[in-house]
Structure formats: C-alpha cells, structure tokens
C-alpha positions, 0 to 999 in steps of 0.5 A: 500500499502507498499512503493511500492505504493508510486511509480509514476506508472501512464503510458500511452500505450506505457509504458511512464511515466505520471505525475499527474495534479495538482488540488489545483491551488489558486493564491496569489495576491498582491492585494488580488483579488484571494481571498489569499493576499499577507501577512507577516505571513500567509502563510505556505510552506510545502516541502521536501528537496529531492524533485526538485519541492519544492527545487525551492520554497526553493531556491526562497524563500531564494533568495527574503529574504522571510524566516520570511515572509512565514514559512516553514515545512520540511517532513521526506525524506522516504515516505511510503504508508501514503505519507509524514510524518512529524517527528523529525529528521536530516533536518526535523521536526514535524509540528508546524503550524497545528499538522498534522502528515501526509501531507495528513491531509491538502489535506483532510481538504481542499478537503474531496474528494481529491484522487490524490497523496499528493505532495510537495511543497504545501502552507497552508493558516493559515486564511482559514485553507486550501491548497492554491496550490500544483501546483509547477510552480505557487509557485515561480512565486507568490513569485517573483511577488506578494511579492514584498513588502516583499522581501529584498532590494537587492533581484534579479528580477528572472521574469523580464517583459523584459525576461518572454516570453523567460524565459517561453520558456526555462521553457517549454522544460527544463520541459518537457526534463530535469526536467520531463524527468529524471522522464520519463526515470526512470519510464518508463515502456517499453524498448520502452519508455525508450529509447524515454526518455532517448534519448530526455533527453540527447539531450536537456542536449547537447543543454544546454551544447551548450548554456551555453558555452558562456553565464553564465545563461540561460536567459538575462544574469542575474539569472533568474526563469530558472536558479532556475528550472535547477538547481534543476534537476542537483544537483540531477543528477549524486546523483540519476538520473544517477544511480537509474533512468538510466540516464547514457548515460553521467554525469553531471561532463561529461559536461564542461559548465553544471558542471560549471554552476551548480557550479557557482550556488551551491556556492551561498548560496541560492543554495548549502546551500539548497541542502541535498544530505543525504535527496536526496538519502534517498528519492529516493533509499529508496522510490522507492523499484520497481527501488531498491528493496535492499533500499540500499542508496549508498555512493557516488558519491564524487564530488567537488561542490566548485571546481573553476567554471571558469564562472565569466567572461562569458557575456550575 
C-alpha cells in the first residue's frame, strides 16, 4: 500500500465510515488483579501529537503529574503504508524503549496474528514485553482511577465517583456525534452518508454551545474527563476538520461559547502546551491523499488561542 492504504476506508452499505474495533483491551489496576499492576516505570505510552485519541492520554498524563511514572514516545506524524514510524525529528523521536522502527512491531510481538490497523495511543508493558491496551477510552480512565498513588498532590479528580454517570452520558454523545462525527463526515464515501454525518455533527455542536452558555465545564462545575475528550476535537476543528474533512457549516471561532471554552482549556499548560498544530496539519494533509492528493499543507488558520476567554465567572 501507499499512503492511500492508510486511509481508514471501512464503510457500511450506504458509504458511512465504520471505525475499527480495538481488540487489545487489557486493563491496569491498582491492586494488580488484572495482571497489570499500576507501577512506576513499568509502562510506556506510544502516542502521536496529531491524533486526538492519543492527545487525550497526553493531557491526562500531564494533568495528573504522571510524566515520571509513565514514559512516552511520540511517533512521526506522517504515516505511510508501514504505519506509524519512530524517527528523530521536530517533536518526535526514535523509540528508546524497545528500539522499534515501526509501531507495528509492538503489535506483532503482542499478537503475531494481529491483522488490524496499528493505532495510537497504546501502552507497552516492559515486564511482559507486550501491549496492554490500544483501547483509548481505557487509557485515560486507568490513569485517573488506578494510578492515584502516583499522582501529584494537587492533581484534579477528572473522574469523580459522584459524577461518573453524567460524565459517561456526555462522553457517549460527544464521542458518537463529535469525536467520531468529524471522521464520519470526512471519510463518508457517499453524499447520503456525508449529509447525515455533517448535520448530526453540527446539531450536537449547537447543543454544546447552548450547554456551555451558563457553565464553565461540561459536567459538575469542574474540569473532568469529559472536557479532555471534547477539547482534542475542538483543537483540531478549524485547522483540519473544517477544510480537510468538509466540516464547514461553521467554524469553531463562529461559536462564542465553544470557542471561549476551548481557549479557556488551551490556556492551561497541560492542554495548550501539548497541542502541536504542525504535527496535526502535516499528519492529516500528508497522510490522507484520497482527500488531499497534492499533499499540500495549508498555512492557516491564524487565530488567537491566547485571547481572553471571559469564562472565569461562570458557575456550575
């Protein structure tokens, strides 16, 4: 395959995008009952700065102060027929843990019969020499709930017990309509599938705009897992999803509350300092050549993420 082969082209009967199921789904537990005990220095996180699913793990790892507990390697943002690669370059490095050249090596050591796509984020266990998981929702939840003994003293409680039902409910609709909705729009293989996806996406964004009119965060008046999950899509919205994925009914900057909310989060180091627009744009525009055959990376957009957001006074 060429770069085209990395286009996630799984589609349904009417041309709708169908996301691959994630089959490596071990869990890390504080008591070790899963076979993967939470331990400092044992696990290694493989990520792409371009990938919104991986970006969640990067943000949560930093918010909780787990940088010295869970090590991390960033892949090259431009992916070809061999998948994600480890190379030294701006913002990414060679693999210093196992000496892998490609992420596929970690997958095939874990399961020689593995036939799916080689995705990030994924967690490598140094002790058993295998991947624990590539199921991105589990990654952040385990960081939040199973690594409490290693979190910094002032770490936020991103998944508080009292709010979990509401967080899960919000996460589900945000995932279906927004996080995955931009992909369902961008990778639609028919006009019918595109029309359904794009209108569902913007109906949900309209609802979130209304929800955030009177509250600073999505759930419970505090920063939670739900905010991390929405942010990573918003951070990429105007840079790649509006143009590259044809999500162009409106831009993020056209939503006063969502744009202010996104800036509010971005201006915190764990969020803004982990956003790499060069990696993001290079990955999307240079990898999906069915969508962008020229592989030209656009210069814009120029927006001020550090402009005052005015959301400090909003209540729960």
